[in-house]
N, C-alpha and C positions, 0 to 999 in steps of 0.2 A: 129456794135459797139454801145455801150451804149452812148447816148447823155449826154452832161453836164447837161442838164435840168433834166434828170432822175437821174443821179448820185447825183446831189445836192438835188433833191427832196427826195431821199432815206436818204441822210445824215441828212436833216432837220427833216424828220419824225422820225428817230431814236433819234435825239436830243430831240424832243418834247416828245416822248414816255418815255424817261429816266427821265423826270421831274415829272412823276406820277400824271397825271390829272391836272396839273397846266396850267394856261393861260400864254403862253410864248411870250414875245415881240419879234418882228421880228429882232430888233437890237441884242438881245441876241443870236439868232440863227446865224445871219450873222457874228457876231464877233467870236463865238465859232467854227464855221465850215468854216470860211474864204471864205464866199460866198458874192458876191456883193449884197448889200441890194436891189437895183433896180431889179436885175435878180431874186433874191429870192422872192420878192413881186409877180412877175408874176407866179412863180412856185406854191407858196402857194395859190394864188387866183384860179389857175386851180384845185388844190386839194380840195379847198373849194367848188368850183362850181360843183364838181363831188362827193361830199358827204364823202370825206375822212377827211377833217378838218372842224372845226367851227371857228368862230372868234368873238371877243368882241372888240368893239371900245372904244376909250377914253383913259384917262391917264393910266389906268391899263389894257389896251387892249392887244390883241395878238391872238395867234392861239392855238388851242387845238384839240386833236383827238376826232372824233365823236364816234368811237368805241374803245374798248380795243385793245391794240396791238395784242393780241392773236386772235382777230376777224378781223383784217385788213389783208386780203390776198394780197400777192405781185402781183398776177395776176391783181387785180383791179388797184393797183398803177402803174404797168407797162403799162397797157392799157391806163390809164389816162394820163400819162406823155409821153409815147413813141409811143402810137398808137398800131396798130396791132402787135401781138406777132409773127405771121407768117412772114417769110422773103420775100415771094412773095404773091401777092394778091389772086392767084388761090387756095391757101390752107388755107386762113384765115377763121376762124369760124364766126367772127363777122363783118368783113370788106371785104367779098368775092367780087372779080372782076375777070372776065375772062381775061387772058393775051392776049394782042393784037397779039403777035407773035406766038401763039400756036394754031394750028387748032384742036387738040384733047388733052386736058390736061391729059386724062387717058392713053395715049400712050407716053406722054412726060417723058423723063428720069429724068428731074429735078423735076417734080411734086411729084413723089413718095419719093424722097430723102427729099424734103422740108416738106412733111407731117410728116416724121419721126422726123425731126428737130423741127417742131412745137410741136408735141406730147411730145417730151422729154422736151422742154422748158416749156410747159404747166404743165407737171408733177411736175417740180420743183416749178414754181410760184404758182400753185394751192395748193401745200402742204407746202408752207412756208408762215409765217405771219411776221408781223413787230416784233413780240415778238422774233422770231428766230434771228433777227439781233441785238438785245440788248445784 
């Protein structure tokens, strides 16, 4: 299930993208998208630390997209906010870990299924950008 952090992060990014390269105050995003300002601050900071957003401080400060919406892949946003795209660690491409309860992951019935789920999800997220959500 998609976390609120990721859902709100996507909503905030779409809002920022629709403003066409302007610097958007966090209060505008919070009010427009009905997201707690404090929760939104943490989400936007995570996106900034991972190169999705930039920020400007001061009276006319706020957040802006680093890249064009058409260059912002949803796979990067999802990994930044949600973590691994794979549902189990043994099929993760970027966060691989062997499952403690599985002696041979290649004989595991769950492993093959989860690889298919991961690949289908990656296909969607790698081929969609923020521009597709506007």
